N, CA, C and O atoms as a Tinker XYZ file with bonds, in Angstrom:
   360  protein
     1  N     96.023000  141.328000  145.746000    73     2
     2  CA    97.296000  142.010000  145.570000    64     1     3
     3  C     98.437000  141.002000  145.783000    63     2     4     5
     4  O     98.416000  140.219000  146.733000    81     3
     5  N     99.405000  141.034000  144.909000    73     3     6
     6  CA   100.552000  140.129000  144.947000    64     5     7
     7  C    101.604000  140.655000  145.918000    63     6     8     9
     8  O    101.960000  141.833000  145.884000    81     7
     9  N    102.097000  139.766000  146.786000    73     7    10
    10  CA   103.163000  140.141000  147.715000    64     9    11
    11  C    104.157000  138.992000  147.870000    63    10    12    13
    12  O    103.820000  137.820000  147.702000    81    11
    13  N    105.368000  139.364000  148.190000    73    11    14
    14  CA   106.409000  138.396000  148.554000    64    13    15
    15  C    106.837000  138.781000  149.963000    63    14    16    17
    16  O    107.184000  139.932000  150.229000    81    15
    17  N    106.809000  137.810000  150.850000    73    15    18
    18  CA   107.293000  138.071000  152.202000    64    17    19
    19  C    108.283000  136.976000  152.568000    63    18    20    21
    20  O    108.311000  135.916000  151.943000    81    19
    21  N    109.078000  137.236000  153.566000    73    19    22
    22  CA   109.987000  136.210000  154.047000    64    21    23
    23  C    109.933000  136.209000  155.553000    63    22    24    25
    24  O    109.794000  137.247000  156.200000    81    23
    25  N    110.046000  135.036000  156.080000    73    23    26
    26  CA   110.044000  134.843000  157.524000    64    25    27
    27  C    111.465000  135.109000  158.013000    63    26    28    29
    28  O    112.367000  134.297000  157.808000    81    27
    29  N    111.646000  136.241000  158.653000    73    27    30
    30  CA   112.990000  136.638000  159.093000    64    29    31
    31  C    113.560000  135.688000  160.136000    63    30    32    33
    32  O    114.776000  135.606000  160.306000    81    31
    33  N    112.693000  134.978000  160.828000    73    31    34
    34  CA   113.177000  134.014000  161.822000    64    33    35
    35  C    113.721000  132.764000  161.148000    63    34    36    37
    36  O    114.605000  132.100000  161.689000    81    35
    37  N    113.196000  132.436000  159.960000    73    35    38
    38  CA   113.652000  131.237000  159.245000    64    37    39
    39  C    114.799000  131.528000  158.290000    63    38    40    41
    40  O    115.649000  130.665000  158.070000    81    39
    41  N    114.837000  132.720000  157.723000    73    39    42
    42  CA   115.848000  133.072000  156.720000    64    41    43
    43  C    117.249000  132.962000  157.322000    63    42    44    45
    44  O    117.517000  133.473000  158.409000    81    43
    45  N    118.135000  132.285000  156.590000    73    43    46
    46  CA   119.516000  132.107000  157.060000    64    45    47
    47  C    120.484000  133.087000  156.398000    63    46    48    49
    48  O    121.682000  133.068000  156.680000    81    47
    49  N    119.962000  133.944000  155.518000    73    47    50
    50  CA   120.799000  134.961000  154.890000    64    49    51
    51  C    121.785000  134.438000  153.861000    63    50    52    53
    52  O    122.829000  135.048000  153.633000    81    51
    53  N    121.460000  133.303000  153.235000    73    51    54
    54  CA   122.393000  132.708000  152.267000    64    53    55
    55  C    122.456000  133.500000  150.956000    63    54    56    57
    56  O    123.479000  133.465000  150.272000    81    55
    57  N    121.388000  134.207000  150.597000    73    55    58
    58  CA   121.373000  135.013000  149.381000    64    57    59
    59  C    121.095000  134.244000  148.106000    63    58    60    61
    60  O    121.162000  134.814000  147.017000    81    59
    61  N    120.779000  132.949000  148.219000    73    59    62
    62  CA   120.510000  132.149000  147.025000    64    61    63
    63  C    119.303000  132.669000  146.248000    63    62    64    65
    64  O    119.265000  132.570000  145.021000    81    63
    65  N    118.322000  133.222000  146.952000    73    63    66
    66  CA   117.138000  133.757000  146.285000    64    65    67
    67  C    117.509000  134.923000  145.364000    63    66    68    69
    68  O    116.935000  135.080000  144.287000    81    67
    69  N    118.463000  135.728000  145.796000    73    67    70
    70  CA   118.909000  136.870000  144.979000    64    69    71
    71  C    119.657000  136.367000  143.749000    63    70    72    73
    72  O    119.487000  136.906000  142.656000    81    71
    73  N    120.479000  135.342000  143.921000    73    71    74
    74  CA   121.272000  134.795000  142.814000    64    73    75
    75  C    120.366000  134.163000  141.757000    63    74    76    77
    76  O    120.613000  134.331000  140.563000    81    75
    77  N    119.332000  133.446000  142.167000    73    75    78
    78  CA   118.486000  132.717000  141.225000    64    77    79
    79  C    117.453000  133.625000  140.549000    63    78    80    81
    80  O    116.983000  133.303000  139.458000    81    79
    81  N    117.099000  134.722000  141.157000    73    79    82
    82  CA   116.052000  135.599000  140.614000    64    81    83
    83  C    116.486000  136.231000  139.294000    63    82    84    85
    84  O    117.469000  136.972000  139.264000    81    83
    85  N    115.764000  135.951000  138.192000    73    83    86
    86  CA   116.151000  136.541000  136.909000    64    85    87
    87  C    115.964000  138.052000  136.864000    63    86    88    89
    88  O    116.543000  138.724000  136.009000    81    87
    89  N    115.167000  138.586000  137.767000    73    87    90
    90  CA   114.917000  140.027000  137.799000    64    89    91
    91  C    115.807000  140.736000  138.833000    63    90    92    93
    92  O    115.596000  141.911000  139.133000    81    91
    93  N    116.785000  140.028000  139.367000    73    91    94
    94  CA   117.698000  140.622000  140.346000    64    93    95
    95  C    119.159000  140.440000  139.946000    63    94    96    97
    96  O    120.054000  140.574000  140.780000    81    95
    97  N    119.396000  140.141000  138.701000    73    95    98
    98  CA   120.754000  139.902000  138.217000    64    97    99
    99  C    121.545000  141.207000  138.128000    63    98   100   101
   100  O    120.971000  142.295000  138.082000    81    99
   101  N    122.850000  141.080000  138.107000    73    99   102
   102  CA   123.727000  142.247000  137.995000    64   101   103
   103  C    123.337000  143.068000  136.770000    63   102   104   105
   104  O    123.094000  142.518000  135.696000    81   103
   105  N    123.280000  144.351000  136.934000    73   103   106
   106  CA   122.934000  145.237000  135.835000    64   105   107
   107  C    121.449000  145.568000  135.772000    63   106   108   109
   108  O    121.041000  146.423000  134.986000    81   107
   109  N    120.639000  144.904000  136.587000    73   107   110
   110  CA   119.209000  145.211000  136.617000    64   109   111
   111  C    119.018000  146.523000  137.352000    63   110   112   113
   112  O    119.497000  146.688000  138.474000    81   111
   113  N    118.315000  147.465000  136.716000    73   111   114
   114  CA   118.173000  148.787000  137.327000    64   113   115
   115  C    117.275000  148.774000  138.558000    63   114   116   117
   116  O    117.521000  149.518000  139.508000    81   115
   117  N    116.241000  147.943000  138.554000    73   115   118
   118  CA   115.341000  147.862000  139.706000    64   117   119
   119  C    115.152000  146.394000  140.075000    63   118   120   121
   120  O    114.151000  145.786000  139.696000    81   119
   121  N    116.104000  145.817000  140.811000    73   119   122
   122  CA   116.011000  144.398000  141.158000    64   121   123
   123  C    114.862000  144.112000  142.116000    63   122   124   125
   124  O    114.505000  144.945000  142.949000    81   123
   125  N    114.297000  142.930000  141.982000    73   123   126
   126  CA   113.218000  142.518000  142.877000    64   125   127
   127  C    113.776000  142.255000  144.265000    63   126   128   129
   128  O    113.222000  142.722000  145.261000    81   127
   129  N    114.873000  141.505000  144.334000    73   127   130
   130  CA   115.510000  141.168000  145.608000    64   129   131
   131  C    116.920000  141.745000  145.657000    63   130   132   133
   132  O    117.643000  141.723000  144.661000    81   131
   133  N    117.301000  142.253000  146.807000    73   131   134
   134  CA   118.672000  142.747000  146.995000    64   133   135
   135  C    119.219000  142.191000  148.298000    63   134   136   137
   136  O    118.480000  141.997000  149.264000    81   135
   137  N    120.499000  141.940000  148.315000    73   135   138
   138  CA   121.166000  141.453000  149.509000    64   137   139
   139  C    122.028000  142.574000  150.073000    63   138   140   141
   140  O    122.952000  143.038000  149.406000    81   139
   141  N    121.734000  143.018000  151.302000    73   139   142
   142  CA   122.526000  144.102000  151.890000    64   141   143
   143  C    123.997000  143.739000  152.080000    63   142   144   145
   144  O    124.869000  144.608000  152.056000    81   143
   145  N    124.263000  142.441000  152.269000    73   143   146
   146  CA   125.630000  141.998000  152.463000    64   145   147
   147  C    125.664000  140.523000  152.800000    63   146   148   149
   148  O    124.619000  139.929000  153.068000    81   147
   149  N    126.842000  139.919000  152.793000    73   147   150
   150  CA   126.955000  138.493000  153.097000    64   149   151
   151  C    126.363000  138.162000  154.470000    63   150   152   153
   152  O    126.669000  138.813000  155.470000    81   151
   153  N    125.516000  137.143000  154.492000    73   151   154
   154  CA   124.908000  136.698000  155.735000    64   153   155
   155  C    123.732000  137.526000  156.218000    63   154   156   157
   156  O    123.138000  137.224000  157.253000    81   155
   157  N    123.389000  138.580000  155.467000    73   155   158
   158  CA   122.258000  139.427000  155.859000    64   157   159
   159  C    121.002000  139.019000  155.106000    63   158   160   161
   160  O    121.079000  138.463000  154.010000    81   159
   161  N    119.867000  139.292000  155.687000    73   159   162
   162  CA   118.585000  138.900000  155.111000    64   161   163
   163  C    118.287000  139.748000  153.876000    63   162   164   165
   164  O    118.277000  140.976000  153.958000    81   163
   165  N    118.040000  139.092000  152.713000    73   163   166
   166  CA   117.701000  139.824000  151.496000    64   165   167
   167  C    116.396000  140.617000  151.660000    63   166   168   169
   168  O    115.503000  140.233000  152.416000    81   167
   169  N    116.320000  141.706000  150.943000    73   167   170
   170  CA   115.154000  142.582000  151.005000    64   169   171
   171  C    114.384000  142.530000  149.692000    63   170   172   173
   172  O    114.978000  142.389000  148.623000    81   171
   173  N    113.063000  142.645000  149.773000    73   171   174
   174  CA   112.231000  142.789000  148.581000    64   173   175
   175  C    112.303000  144.263000  148.220000    63   174   176   177
   176  O    111.814000  145.116000  148.962000    81   175
   177  N    112.917000  144.562000  147.074000    73   175   178
   178  CA   113.190000  145.935000  146.697000    64   177   179
   179  C    112.147000  146.505000  145.737000    63   178   180   181
   180  O    111.591000  147.574000  145.988000    81   179
   181  N    111.881000  145.801000  144.647000    73   179   182
   182  CA   110.975000  146.312000  143.612000    64   181   183
   183  C    110.046000  145.193000  143.152000    63   182   184   185
   184  O    110.277000  144.570000  142.116000    81   183
   185  N    109.008000  144.945000  143.922000    73   183   186
   186  CA   108.093000  143.839000  143.638000    64   185   187
   187  C    107.387000  144.010000  142.288000    63   186   188   189
   188  O    106.927000  143.028000  141.705000    81   187
   189  N    107.300000  145.235000  141.793000    73   187   190
   190  CA   106.644000  145.494000  140.503000    64   189   191
   191  C    107.347000  144.789000  139.352000    63   190   192   193
   192  O    106.727000  144.511000  138.325000    81   191
   193  N    108.638000  144.497000  139.514000    73   191   194
   194  CA   109.409000  143.828000  138.457000    64   193   195
   195  C    109.389000  142.309000  138.562000    63   194   196   197
   196  O    109.964000  141.626000  137.715000    81   195
   197  N    108.741000  141.777000  139.578000    73   195   198
   198  CA   108.689000  140.320000  139.770000    64   197   199
   199  C    107.846000  139.688000  138.672000    63   198   200   201
   200  O    106.733000  140.138000  138.399000    81   199
   201  N    108.378000  138.644000  138.042000    73   199   202
   202  CA   107.648000  137.935000  136.985000    64   201   203
   203  C    106.964000  136.685000  137.529000    63   202   204   205
   204  O    106.413000  135.895000  136.763000    81   203
   205  N    106.996000  136.507000  138.826000    73   203   206
   206  CA   106.327000  135.411000  139.524000    64   205   207
   207  C    106.768000  134.033000  139.030000    63   206   208   209
   208  O    105.958000  133.114000  138.910000    81   207
   209  N    108.057000  133.908000  138.749000    73   207   210
   210  CA   108.589000  132.611000  138.325000    64   209   211
   211  C    108.750000  131.674000  139.517000    63   210   212   213
   212  O    108.830000  130.457000  139.350000    81   211
   213  N    108.799000  132.238000  140.707000    73   211   214
   214  CA   108.919000  131.521000  141.970000    64   213   215
   215  C    110.213000  130.726000  142.113000    63   214   216   217
   216  O    110.278000  129.773000  142.889000    81   215
   217  N    111.228000  131.113000  141.376000    73   215   218
   218  CA   112.533000  130.459000  141.510000    64   217   219
   219  C    113.094000  130.656000  142.911000    63   218   220   221
   220  O    113.725000  129.755000  143.463000    81   219
   221  N    112.864000  131.831000  143.486000    73   219   222
   222  CA   113.356000  132.103000  144.838000    64   221   223
   223  C    112.698000  131.168000  145.846000    63   222   224   225
   224  O    113.346000  130.696000  146.780000    81   223
   225  N    111.424000  130.908000  145.653000    73   223   226
   226  CA   110.690000  129.989000  146.527000    64   225   227
   227  C    111.259000  128.581000  146.420000    63   226   228   229
   228  O    111.420000  127.893000  147.428000    81   227
   229  N    111.562000  128.154000  145.197000    73   227   230
   230  CA   112.108000  126.816000  144.962000    64   229   231
   231  C    113.480000  126.619000  145.599000    63   230   232   233
   232  O    113.775000  125.548000  146.131000    81   231
   233  N    114.312000  127.651000  145.545000    73   231   234
   234  CA   115.694000  127.509000  145.990000    64   233   235
   235  C    115.868000  127.766000  147.492000    63   234   236   237
   236  O    116.917000  127.443000  148.050000    81   235
   237  N    114.882000  128.327000  148.138000    73   235   238
   238  CA   115.017000  128.673000  149.557000    64   237   239
   239  C    115.066000  127.425000  150.423000    63   238   240   241
   240  O    114.063000  126.731000  150.592000    81   239
   241  N    116.233000  127.150000  150.965000    73   239   242
   242  CA   116.441000  125.941000  151.774000    64   241   243
   243  C    115.783000  126.045000  153.142000    63   242   244   245
   244  O    115.566000  125.028000  153.801000    81   243
   245  N    115.463000  127.257000  153.578000    73   243   246
   246  CA   114.849000  127.453000  154.891000    64   245   247
   247  C    113.332000  127.600000  154.798000    63   246   248   249
   248  O    112.656000  127.762000  155.814000    81   247
   249  N    112.800000  127.544000  153.577000    73   247   250
   250  CA   111.360000  127.755000  153.351000    64   249   251
   251  C    110.899000  129.064000  153.992000    63   250   252   253
   252  O    109.855000  129.119000  154.643000    81   251
   253  N    111.687000  130.100000  153.799000    73   251   254
   254  CA   111.405000  131.389000  154.419000    64   253   255
   255  C    110.652000  132.349000  153.501000    63   254   256   257
   256  O    110.251000  133.425000  153.943000    81   255
   257  N    110.452000  131.985000  152.236000    73   255   258
   258  CA   109.802000  132.878000  151.278000    64   257   259
   259  C    108.353000  132.456000  151.091000    63   258   260   261
   260  O    108.044000  131.277000  150.920000    81   259
   261  N    107.477000  133.446000  151.129000    73   259   262
   262  CA   106.048000  133.197000  150.965000    64   261   263
   263  C    105.494000  134.103000  149.871000    63   262   264   265
   264  O    105.800000  135.295000  149.826000    81   263
   265  N    104.682000  133.535000  148.998000    73   263   266
   266  CA   103.994000  134.296000  147.971000    64   265   267
   267  C    102.522000  134.383000  148.342000    63   266   268   269
   268  O    101.946000  133.399000  148.806000    81   267
   269  N    101.909000  135.533000  148.149000    73   267   270
   270  CA   100.474000  135.691000  148.362000    64   269   271
   271  C     99.892000  136.430000  147.158000    63   270   272   273
   272  O    100.446000  137.434000  146.711000    81   271
   273  N     98.788000  135.933000  146.646000    73   271   274
   274  CA    98.132000  136.577000  145.511000    64   273   275
   275  C     98.832000  136.362000  144.189000    63   274   276   277
   276  O     98.591000  137.103000  143.236000    81   275
   277  N     99.703000  135.352000  144.109000    73   275   278
   278  CA   100.462000  135.093000  142.879000    64   277   279
   279  C     99.606000  134.336000  141.875000    63   278   280   281
   280  O     98.743000  133.538000  142.241000    81   279
   281  N     99.860000  134.599000  140.624000    73   279   282
   282  CA    99.243000  133.844000  139.540000    64   281   283
   283  C    100.192000  132.703000  139.222000    63   282   284   285
   284  O    101.219000  132.911000  138.576000    81   283
   285  N     99.863000  131.518000  139.662000    73   283   286
   286  CA   100.769000  130.395000  139.476000    64   285   287
   287  C    100.703000  129.906000  138.040000    63   286   288   289
   288  O     99.655000  129.481000  137.552000    81   287
   289  N    101.850000  129.977000  137.377000    73   287   290
   290  CA   101.978000  129.556000  135.983000    64   289   291
   291  C    102.963000  128.402000  135.958000    63   290   292   293
   292  O    104.062000  128.538000  136.495000    81   291
   293  N    102.613000  127.268000  135.356000    73   291   294
   294  CA   103.560000  126.146000  135.304000    64   293   295
   295  C    104.851000  126.542000  134.605000    63   294   296   297
   296  O    104.829000  127.170000  133.546000    81   295
   297  N    105.963000  126.173000  135.200000    73   295   298
   298  CA   107.257000  126.462000  134.600000    64   297   299
   299  C    107.689000  125.263000  133.786000    63   298   300   301
   300  O    107.872000  124.174000  134.330000    81   299
   301  N    107.853000  125.448000  132.503000    73   299   302
   302  CA   108.192000  124.351000  131.614000    64   301   303
   303  C    109.680000  124.268000  131.320000    63   302   304   305
   304  O    110.196000  123.194000  131.014000    81   303
   305  N    110.367000  125.391000  131.411000    73   303   306
   306  CA   111.782000  125.437000  131.070000    64   305   307
   307  C    112.555000  126.026000  132.241000    63   306   308   309
   308  O    112.219000  127.106000  132.726000    81   307
   309  N    113.571000  125.336000  132.692000    73   307   310
   310  CA   114.410000  125.828000  133.784000    64   309   311
   311  C    115.567000  126.612000  133.185000    63   310   312   313
   312  O    116.097000  126.242000  132.138000    81   311
   313  N    115.950000  127.674000  133.837000    73   311   314
   314  CA   117.072000  128.477000  133.382000    64   313   315
   315  C    118.356000  127.833000  133.910000    63   314   316   317
   316  O    118.711000  128.012000  135.075000    81   315
   317  N    119.036000  127.099000  133.066000    73   315   318
   318  CA   120.222000  126.332000  133.458000    64   317   319
   319  C    121.377000  127.223000  133.916000    63   318   320   321
   320  O    122.150000  126.822000  134.787000    81   319
   321  N    121.504000  128.392000  133.360000    73   319   322
   322  CA   122.595000  129.287000  133.761000    64   321   323
   323  C    122.415000  129.690000  135.221000    63   322   324   325
   324  O    123.374000  129.665000  135.993000    81   323
   325  N    121.199000  130.060000  135.604000    73   323   326
   326  CA   120.944000  130.458000  136.979000    64   325   327
   327  C    121.083000  129.276000  137.933000    63   326   328   329
   328  O    121.587000  129.435000  139.044000    81   327
   329  N    120.643000  128.099000  137.512000    73   327   330
   330  CA   120.805000  126.908000  138.339000    64   329   331
   331  C    122.283000  126.638000  138.601000    63   330   332   333
   332  O    122.664000  126.290000  139.719000    81   331
   333  N    123.107000  126.797000  137.582000    73   331   334
   334  CA   124.549000  126.573000  137.740000    64   333   335
   335  C    125.157000  127.567000  138.721000    63   334   336   337
   336  O    126.042000  127.212000  139.500000    81   335
   337  N    124.678000  128.832000  138.685000    73   335   338
   338  CA   125.193000  129.840000  139.609000    64   337   339
   339  C    124.868000  129.465000  141.048000    63   338   340   341
   340  O    125.712000  129.607000  141.932000    81   339
   341  N    123.664000  128.992000  141.286000    73   339   342
   342  CA   123.272000  128.595000  142.641000    64   341   343
   343  C    124.054000  127.382000  143.097000    63   342   344   345
   344  O    124.455000  127.306000  144.258000    81   343
   345  N    124.275000  126.437000  142.208000    73   343   346
   346  CA   125.045000  125.230000  142.575000    64   345   347
   347  C    126.460000  125.592000  143.016000    63   346   348   349
   348  O    127.017000  124.957000  143.912000    81   347
   349  N    127.041000  126.616000  142.384000    73   347   350
   350  CA   128.387000  127.041000  142.772000    64   349   351
   351  C    128.412000  127.597000  144.184000    63   350   352   353
   352  O    129.418000  127.469000  144.881000    81   351
   353  N    127.315000  128.216000  144.616000    73   351   354
   354  CA   127.231000  128.767000  145.976000    64   353   355
   355  C    127.141000  127.625000  146.984000    63   354   356   357
   356  O    127.764000  127.657000  148.045000    81   355
   357  N    126.354000  126.622000  146.626000    73   355   358
   358  CA   126.166000  125.486000  147.547000    64   357   359
   359  C    127.446000  124.737000  147.660000    63   358   360
   360  O    127.517000  123.743000  148.383000    81   359
């Protein structure tokens, strides 16, 4: 079974995982990740919509995100628009 967990002790609440997730963008009816508010720990909301791109894992500066049971697929193309959004936050 596929799961996404985060280590609440390591998570700094930056929200970068929510920004980079293609399935959590504004207008998504059932986002995978949601941020309750600035500085708060993001929640896994709808794991069924996760496409297992692992962008959230890549961008997590605290290494607080863990995947279990994921089908690892090589990523050949980076989504430049999402990368630019994260860079603006940093």
